[in-house]
C-alpha positions in Angstrom: -13.0 0.8 -12.8 -16.4 -0.8 -12.1 -19.0 -0.7 -9.5 -21.1 -3.8 -8.7 -23.9 -3.7 -6.2 -23.9 -7.1 -4.4 -25.8 -9.0 -1.9 -23.3 -7.9 0.7 -23.1 -4.5 -0.8 -19.6 -4.4 -2.2 -18.1 -1.6 -4.3 -15.4 -3.2 -6.4 -12.6 -0.8 -7.4 -9.9 -1.4 -10.0 -7.6 1.4 -8.8 -4.2 2.6 -9.9 -2.2 3.7 -6.9 1.4 4.6 -7.5 3.2 6.4 -4.7 5.8 8.9 -5.8 5.6 12.6 -5.4 1.9 12.2 -6.4 -0.5 9.4 -5.9 -2.2 8.1 -8.9 -4.8 6.6 -8.3 -22.5 10.0 10.7 -23.9 11.7 9.6 -22.4 15.1 9.9 -23.4 18.6 9.1 -21.0 21.3 7.9 -20.1 23.1 11.0 -17.2 24.8 12.7 -14.8 22.4 14.3 -14.8 19.7 11.6 -11.2 18.9 10.9 -9.5 17.1 8.1 -7.2 14.1 8.8 -3.8 15.5 9.9 -1.7 16.4 6.9 -4.7 16.1 4.4 -6.3 18.9 2.4 -9.5 16.9 2.0 -12.8 17.6 3.8 -13.7 14.0 4.3 -16.0 14.3 7.3 -18.4 17.1 6.4 -20.9 15.0 4.6 -21.0 17.1 1.4 -19.2 17.4 -1.9 -18.2 21.1 -1.9 -15.3 23.0 -0.4 -16.2 24.9 2.7 -12.7 26.2 3.6 -10.6 28.0 1.0 -7.5 26.1 0.0 -9.0 22.7 0.8 -10.3 19.9 -1.4 -13.6 18.2 -1.5 -15.3 16.1 -4.2 -15.9 19.0 -6.5 -12.1 19.4 -6.9 -10.8 16.1 -5.5 -7.2 15.3 -6.5 -7.0 12.4 -9.0 -10.8 12.0 -8.9 -12.3 9.0 -10.6 -16.1 8.4 -11.0 -17.9 5.1 -11.4 -21.6 4.6 -12.1 -23.7 1.6 -11.3 -26.2 0.0 -13.7 -29.7 1.4 -13.3 -31.9 -0.5 -10.9 -34.2 -3.0 -12.6 -34.1 -6.4 -14.3 -30.8 -5.7 -15.9 -29.0 -4.6 -12.7 -26.4 -7.0 -11.5 -25.1 -8.4 -8.3 -23.1 -11.2 -6.8 -25.5 -14.1 -6.3 -26.0 -17.9 -5.9 -24.5 -17.9 -2.4 -21.4 -15.8 -3.2 -19.6 -14.9 0.0 -17.2 -12.0 0.8 -14.1 -14.3 0.8 -15.0 -16.4 -2.2 -12.3 -16.0 -5.0 -14.8 -17.5 -7.4 -18.0 -15.5 -7.7 -21.3 -15.6 -9.6 -22.7 -12.5 -11.2 -26.4 -12.5 -11.7 -29.1 -10.1 -12.8 -32.7 -9.4 -11.7 -32.4 -10.7 -8.2 -31.2 -7.7 -6.1 -32.6 -8.0 -2.6 -34.8 -5.0 -1.9 -33.4 -4.5 1.6 -29.9 -3.8 0.2 -28.6 -0.4 -0.7 -29.2 0.5 -4.3 -25.9 2.2 -5.3 -25.9 4.8 -8.1 -22.3 6.0 -8.3 -19.0 6.2 -6.4 -16.0 8.5 -6.4 -12.4 7.8 -5.6 -9.6 10.3 -5.1 -6.0 10.4 -3.7 -3.1 12.6 -3.0 0.4 12.5 -1.5 0.5 15.2 1.2 2.7 15.8 4.2 4.6 12.6 3.6 1.5 10.4 3.6 -0.6 8.7 1.0 -4.3 9.6 1.4 -7.2 7.7 -0.2 -10.6 9.3 -0.5 -13.9 7.3 -1.1 -17.5 8.2 -1.6 -20.8 6.4 -2.4 -24.3 7.5 -3.4 -27.5 5.5 -3.2 -31.1 5.9 -4.2 -32.9 4.3 -1.2 -32.7 5.2 2.4 -32.6 2.1 4.6 -30.9 3.6 7.6 -27.8 1.4 7.8 -25.3 1.2 5.0 -22.4 -1.3 4.8 -20.1 -0.8 1.8 -16.9 -2.6 1.0 -14.3 -1.1 -1.3 -11.9 -3.7 -2.7 -8.6 -2.6 -4.0 -6.6 -5.1 -6.1 -3.1 -5.3 -7.5 -4.2 -7.1 -10.6 -6.8 -6.4 -13.3 -10.1 -8.1 -12.6 -12.4 -10.0 -15.0 -15.4 -8.3 -16.6 -17.9 -8.1 -13.7 -20.7 -6.5 -15.8 -21.6 -9.7 -17.6 -23.3 -12.6 -15.9 -21.8 -16.0 -15.1 -19.0 -17.5 -13.0 -15.9 -15.3 -12.5 -12.5 -16.0 -11.0 -11.2 -12.9 -9.1 -7.6 -12.1 -9.5 -6.7 -11.5 -5.9 -3.1 -11.3 -4.6 -1.8 -11.4 -1.0 -1.8 -7.9 0.3 -4.9 -6.7 -1.6 -7.0 -4.3 0.4 -10.7 -4.3 1.6 -11.9 -1.1 3.1 -15.1 -1.5 5.0 -17.6 1.3 5.6 -20.1 0.5 8.2 -22.9 3.0 9.0 -25.6 2.1 11.5 -28.1 4.7 10.5 -26.9 7.5 12.8 -23.7 8.8 14.3 -20.3 8.4 12.7 -19.4 5.6 10.3 -16.7 3.1 11.2 -13.9 2.5 8.7 -12.0 -0.8 8.7 -9.1 -2.2 6.7 -8.5 -5.9 5.9 -5.8 -7.5 3.8 -6.1 -10.6 1.6 -4.0 -13.3 3.2 -3.0 -16.6 1.6 -0.7 -18.2 4.2 -0.5 -18.6 8.0 -3.1 -19.5 10.6 -6.8 -19.5 9.8 -7.4 -17.6 13.1 -6.4 -14.4 11.2 -9.4 -14.7 8.9 -12.0 -12.1 9.8 -15.1 -14.2 8.8 -14.0 -17.2 6.8 -12.8 -20.6 8.2 -10.1 -21.3 5.7 -7.4 -19.6 3.6 -7.3 -17.6 1.4 -9.4 -15.0 3.2 -9.8 -11.4 4.3 -8.0 -11.0 7.6 -5.8 -8.9 9.8 -8.5 -6.3 10.3 -7.5 -2.8 11.5 -10.2 -0.4 12.9 -9.1 2.7 11.0 -11.5 4.9 12.8 -10.5 3.9 16.3 -6.8 4.2 15.4 -7.3 7.7 14.0 -6.3 6.7 10.5 -9.6 7.5 8.8 -12.7 9.7 9.1 -16.0 9.7 7.4 -19.6 11.1 7.3 -23.0 10.6 5.9 -25.2 13.6 5.0 -28.0 14.5 7.3 -29.5 17.1 5.0 -30.0 17.3 1.3 -26.8 18.1 -0.5 -25.9 18.7 -4.1 -23.5 16.6 -6.2 -22.0 19.2 -8.5 -20.2 16.5 -10.6 -23.3 14.4 -11.5 -25.6 17.5 -11.1 -28.1 15.8 -8.8 -29.6 16.4 -5.5 -29.0 13.9 -2.7 -31.5 13.5 0.1 -30.3 12.9 3.7 -28.6 9.5 4.2 -27.9 8.9 0.5 -24.3 10.1 0.4 -21.3 8.8 2.4 -17.6 9.7 2.2 -14.3 8.8 3.9 -10.7 9.8 4.0 -8.0 7.2 4.9 -4.3 7.7 5.6 -2.8 4.6 4.0 0.7 5.4 5.2 -0.4 5.7 8.8 -2.3 2.5 8.4 0.8 0.7 7.4 -0.2 0.0 3.8 2.7 2.1 2.4 5.9 2.5 4.4 7.0 6.2 4.5 9.2 7.1 1.5 8.5 4.0 -0.6 6.9 3.5 -4.0 4.4 0.8 -4.5 1.6 0.2 -7.0 -2.0 -1.2 -6.9 
């Protein structure tokens, strides 16, 4: 699993997601009335990392939690560069040219569980700078990806049906979660931003459909995993019901 801060602020995940009895693999204050996604035990919209209701999960005890850390900011930090676009299957990894207006990620967390007949995916990011808005993309692939920590040209191993979860936060209010799939056939009209195939297309607004929830912290919170303090607007989280979103048909087993 790797994290790569890019010019379009992508978090790249190499996840294992196997659906059986268990899945392998805004800003909001903690306040009464905040509810989990139906069927989920995870507090994905309270904007912190600790459990507030007994019997629930949060990042401190997230099921199947995985942690990823970004390279320290500086001349050795890496990103996609040389004009690399979101839909490019061939990317260029560079160092020392991170745009200062982009979010400087420090770490991310991923969790998952099978509960109430649904497959839930949990995502979180942390950053050092507070720029107001934050737009993060979590890419989930079926295949193993090349080493994205070293510089140079890389060919991504994308497969039709790979997932891109978008996390768009405008600086206030609730973040909007979206889901796109990697498409290789059909009309170019299904492409979300590119003009040719293959591309990311068939976008679903997870938030509007009620398939996801998320929050960004409005006050300083503690990360008990990394043992750090996170000022307001430097932590974001989300919970997604992948079964409700149509990624996994109910009662089936599939792997990423």
